N, C-alpha and C positions, 0 to 999 in steps of 0.2 A: 149570334147570341144577342139577346135583347139587352136593354139598358139595365134592368134589374139584375140580370145574371152577371153583367160586367161589374156592377157595384158590389154585389155579393162576393164575387171572387176577389175584388180589390180590397174589401173589408177583411176577408179572411187572411189574405197575404199580409196586410198591415198588422193584424193581431199576432200572427206568427213572427213577423219581423220584430215587433216590440218585445215579445217574449224572448226571442233569441238575443237581442241586444241587452236586455235586462240581465239575462243569465251570464253573458260575457262580462258585463260590468261587475256583477257580483263576484265572479271568479277572479277578475283582476284585482278587485279590492281585497279579497281574502288573501291572495298571493302577496300583495304589497304591504298590507296593514294587518294581516291576521295574527292571532295569538295561538301559539302551539301549546297543547295540553295533552295529557294521557286520557284515553277514553276506553270504554268497553263496548263491544258490539252487543247491544241490548236485545235486538230482535231483527229477524229477516222475514219479510212478508212477501207473498206471491199475489200480485194484483192482476195477474193475467186471467184470461178466460179459460174455458175448459181445454182448448187446444193450443194454449200459448203459456209461456212462462215470462213473467215480468217481475223480477225480484227487486224489492226496495230494502235497503240496509239502513239501520238506525244505530246510533251510538249515544251512550250516556256519558256526560262529562261535566266537570265543574268549571265554570268560567272564572276568570281572574277576579271578579268581584264576589265569588262564592256561590253564585246561582247554579243549581243543578239543572242541566238541560238534557233532553233526549232529542237529538237533532238528526236530520237526514244526512247521509253521506252522499255527496254529489259525484264522487268518483270511486265507487267501490271496486274491489277486485273479486273475482268469483271464488277465491280460496278462503274468504272470511267465514268465520263460524261464530255463533252466539257464544258470549263469554270471553272471547278473545280480546286481549289488550292491544290497542293500536295507538298511534300518535296521530292527532288531527290538528287542523288549523281552522279557526273560525274568525269571523270579523265581529267586533263588538256590536255593530249595527244589525248584523244578521246572525244572531247567536244560534238559531236553530238550523243553520245550514253549515255543515262542516265538510272539509276535504281531507282525505288521507294525506299524510306526509310520507313521501317515499324517499 
């Protein structure tokens, strides 16, 4: 493999590593400092192609300071349906990313 190929693969690995560590950091901050609120599953979208299913779940909730948010659920379960009331936890810094409380 030539130098360009090695640099390209190294760059891609670095980008994925940064994304992974940011995701883990956000999850840890939500778990440690998150605020629990009631939410409603507002929509479920399929972002997959014609031969695949890639569901994204969104919940609408009101933050502690009164702001209404539609955030992405980062740990959905397949049994969720639109209109269902759930309990979520969000971090004040990352309001649009919530986690289901189980």
